[in-house]
C-alpha positions as CSV (number, residue, x, y, z in Angstrom):
1,M,0.0,0.0,0.0
2,N,1.2,3.5,-0.9
3,I,1.4,5.9,2.1
4,F,-0.6,8.4,0.1
5,D,-3.5,5.9,0.1
6,I,-3.6,6.5,3.9
7,I,-2.8,10.2,4.4
8,G,-4.0,11.4,1.0
9,P,-2.3,13.8,-1.5
10,I,-1.1,17.3,-0.8
11,M,-3.7,19.4,-2.5
12,I,-5.9,22.5,-2.7
13,G,-9.6,21.9,-2.2
14,P,-12.1,20.0,-0.1
15,S,-12.0,16.5,-1.7
16,S,-9.2,14.2,-3.0
17,S,-11.7,12.6,-5.4
18,H,-13.2,15.9,-6.7
19,T,-10.0,18.0,-6.6
20,A,-6.7,16.0,-6.6
21,G,-8.1,13.2,-8.8
22,A,-9.8,15.7,-11.2
23,V,-6.5,17.7,-11.5
24,R,-4.7,14.4,-12.4
25,L,-7.4,13.6,-15.0
26,G,-6.9,16.9,-16.6
27,Q,-3.1,16.5,-16.6
28,I,-3.3,13.1,-18.3
29,A,-5.7,14.4,-20.9
30,R,-3.2,17.2,-21.7
31,K,-0.3,14.8,-21.9
32,I,-2.2,12.5,-24.3
33,L,-3.1,15.6,-26.5
34,G,0.6,16.5,-26.5
35,E,0.2,20.2,-27.1
36,D,-1.2,23.3,-25.4
37,V,-5.0,23.3,-25.2
38,V,-7.1,26.0,-26.9
39,Q,-10.5,24.4,-26.4
40,A,-11.9,22.1,-23.8
41,R,-15.4,20.6,-23.6
42,I,-15.9,18.5,-20.5
43,E,-18.8,16.1,-19.7
44,L,-19.4,15.3,-16.1
45,S,-21.2,12.2,-15.0
46,G,-22.6,10.9,-11.7
47,S,-21.4,12.6,-8.6
48,F,-19.1,14.8,-10.6
49,A,-22.2,16.2,-12.4
50,R,-24.2,16.7,-9.2
51,T,-21.6,18.3,-7.0
52,Y,-18.9,19.8,-9.2
53,R,-19.7,23.4,-8.5
54,G,-19.6,22.9,-4.7
55,H,-16.4,20.8,-4.8
56,G,-14.7,22.8,-7.5
57,T,-14.3,19.8,-9.8
58,D,-14.6,22.1,-12.8
59,K,-11.8,24.3,-11.6
60,A,-9.6,21.2,-10.8
61,L,-10.1,19.7,-14.3
62,L,-9.3,23.0,-15.9
63,A,-6.2,23.4,-13.8
64,G,-4.9,20.0,-14.8
65,I,-5.6,20.7,-18.5
66,M,-3.4,23.8,-18.1
67,G,-0.7,21.7,-16.4
68,L,-1.2,22.9,-12.8
69,C,-0.5,20.5,-9.9
70,P,-3.0,19.5,-7.2
71,D,-1.3,21.7,-4.6
72,D,-1.3,24.9,-6.8
73,T,-3.2,27.7,-5.2
74,R,-4.2,28.9,-8.7
75,I,-6.7,26.1,-9.0
76,R,-9.2,28.3,-7.2
77,C,-9.0,30.8,-10.1
78,S,-8.4,28.4,-13.0
79,P,-11.4,29.6,-15.0
80,Q,-10.0,33.2,-15.0
81,L,-6.5,31.8,-15.8
82,A,-7.9,29.8,-18.7
83,Q,-9.7,32.9,-20.1
84,E,-6.4,34.8,-19.9
85,K,-4.7,32.1,-21.8
86,G,-7.3,32.2,-24.5
87,I,-8.7,28.7,-23.7
88,S,-12.4,28.3,-24.4
89,F,-14.1,25.8,-22.1
90,S,-17.5,24.4,-21.3
91,F,-19.0,21.9,-18.9
92,L,-22.0,19.6,-19.6
93,E,-23.8,17.5,-17.1
94,T,-24.5,14.0,-18.5
95,E,-24.9,10.4,-17.5
96,L,-22.5,7.9,-18.9
97,P,-23.9,4.3,-18.8
98,D,-22.3,2.0,-16.3
99,A,-19.7,4.6,-15.4
100,H,-18.0,5.1,-12.0
101,P,-19.8,8.0,-10.1
102,N,-16.7,10.3,-10.5
103,T,-16.3,10.2,-14.3
104,A,-15.4,12.8,-16.8
105,R,-15.3,12.7,-20.6
106,I,-12.8,15.3,-21.7
107,H,-12.7,16.6,-25.3
108,L,-9.6,18.7,-26.1
109,T,-8.3,20.6,-29.1
110,G,-4.7,21.8,-29.2
111,E,-3.0,24.8,-30.6
112,R,-1.8,22.8,-33.7
113,G,-5.3,21.4,-34.4
114,K,-4.9,18.0,-32.8
115,A,-8.0,16.7,-31.0
116,T,-8.5,13.9,-28.5
117,T,-11.3,12.6,-26.2
118,I,-10.4,11.0,-22.9
119,V,-12.7,9.2,-20.4
120,G,-11.4,8.8,-16.9
121,T,-12.5,8.3,-13.3
122,S,-11.3,9.7,-10.0
123,T,-11.2,6.6,-7.8
124,G,-10.3,8.3,-4.5
125,G,-7.3,9.5,-2.6
126,G,-6.1,11.4,-5.7
127,N,-5.9,8.3,-7.8
128,I,-7.4,7.9,-11.3
129,L,-8.3,5.3,-13.9
130,V,-8.3,6.1,-17.6
131,T,-10.8,3.9,-19.4
132,E,-11.0,5.3,-23.0
133,I,-8.9,7.2,-25.5
134,D,-10.6,8.3,-28.7
135,G,-13.1,5.6,-28.6
136,L,-10.6,2.8,-27.8
137,K,-10.9,1.0,-24.4
138,V,-7.9,1.2,-22.1
139,T,-7.3,0.6,-18.4
140,F,-4.4,2.4,-16.7
141,T,-3.8,4.4,-13.6
142,A,-0.7,6.4,-14.6
143,Q,1.0,5.3,-11.4
144,C,3.9,4.0,-13.4
145,N,5.4,5.1,-16.7
146,T,2.9,4.2,-19.4
147,L,3.6,3.9,-23.1
148,L,0.7,4.3,-25.5
149,V,1.3,3.2,-29.0
150,V,-1.5,4.2,-31.4
151,H,-1.2,2.1,-34.6
152,W,-2.9,0.4,-37.5
153,D,-3.8,-3.2,-36.7
154,R,-1.4,-5.0,-39.1
155,P,0.4,-8.3,-38.7
156,G,3.7,-8.0,-37.0
157,T,3.2,-4.6,-35.4
158,I,2.8,-5.8,-31.8
159,A,5.7,-8.2,-32.2
160,A,7.9,-5.4,-33.6
161,V,7.2,-3.1,-30.7
162,S,7.5,-5.7,-27.9
163,N,10.7,-7.2,-29.4
164,Y,12.3,-3.8,-29.7
165,T,11.4,-2.8,-26.1
166,A,12.8,-6.2,-24.9
167,T,16.1,-5.8,-26.8
168,S,16.4,-2.2,-25.5
169,G,16.3,-3.4,-21.9
170,I,12.8,-2.2,-21.2
171,N,10.6,-4.5,-19.1
172,I,6.8,-4.4,-19.7
173,G,4.9,-4.9,-16.5
174,N,1.5,-4.9,-18.1
175,F,0.2,-5.0,-21.7
176,Q,-3.2,-4.3,-23.1
177,L,-4.5,-4.1,-26.7
178,S,-7.6,-2.4,-27.9
179,R,-8.8,-2.0,-31.5
180,T,-11.9,-0.7,-33.3
181,R,-12.0,-3.6,-35.7
182,K,-9.6,-6.1,-37.3
183,G,-7.2,-4.1,-39.5
184,G,-8.5,-0.8,-38.0
185,K,-7.1,1.7,-35.6
186,A,-5.7,0.2,-32.4
187,I,-3.8,1.1,-29.3
188,M,-1.2,-0.7,-27.3
189,M,-1.0,0.2,-23.6
190,L,2.4,-0.8,-22.0
191,E,3.0,-0.1,-18.3
192,I,6.8,0.1,-18.0
193,D,9.2,-0.8,-15.2
194,G,11.7,2.0,-15.0
195,E,12.5,4.8,-17.5
196,V,11.9,5.1,-21.2
197,P,14.7,7.1,-22.9
198,D,13.6,9.6,-25.6
199,A,15.8,7.8,-28.2
200,I,13.6,4.7,-27.9
201,M,10.5,6.8,-28.4
202,D,12.0,8.3,-31.6
203,H,12.9,4.9,-32.9
204,L,9.4,3.5,-32.3
205,R,7.8,6.4,-34.1
206,A,9.7,5.3,-37.3
207,F,8.1,1.8,-37.2
208,D,5.7,0.8,-39.9
209,N,2.0,1.3,-39.1
210,I,2.7,3.6,-36.1
211,I,0.3,6.5,-35.9
212,D,1.4,8.1,-32.6
213,I,3.6,7.4,-29.6
214,I,2.6,8.8,-26.2
215,L,4.7,8.4,-23.0
216,I,3.0,9.3,-19.7
217,R,5.8,9.7,-17.2
218,V,5.1,9.4,-13.5
219,G,5.3,12.8,-11.8
């Protein structure tokens, strides 16, 4: 058990689920987008939808999207900060079927035109679970270095990536594959033991059938 599971995270706000976890969801969505955000549309489900104003969940999500940390005092004024940065944002109350009570679907558009949609849950104590990226099912907590390989579902692609990471001395602690259909767009989720050098990322990007490489580093 992590000590933070007992004492909770260092944070601004009344609730680790609605504040610290929401900030982390925003941070991860930003990392997956890979560029500064210019537009954010956030759907809130369950408890998030019912209590986000009182708990400041909206402010926390916006703060994370801008790269702030859970203990940053600017979380309280994140809407004003987003406006100053020229970020347009909106919040929509919805009900996502079979979703955890603290769930958000985050639609982001970046300064270079890239767009992404992330579904994630705040599971308590500042912890999160990401369950969907651009319509592809995933399951990761971002508590260890996580490599996301977006690719076309072609024979040999998974073997090429896993063989290269193995020969590069990278150990895969957990692996998951999700695809829209056979031969369609797919995503590999690799939870990595240890660090992933930038040179390995650059090499993987050059592989056949690779669409995007995203590394979510702990911290």
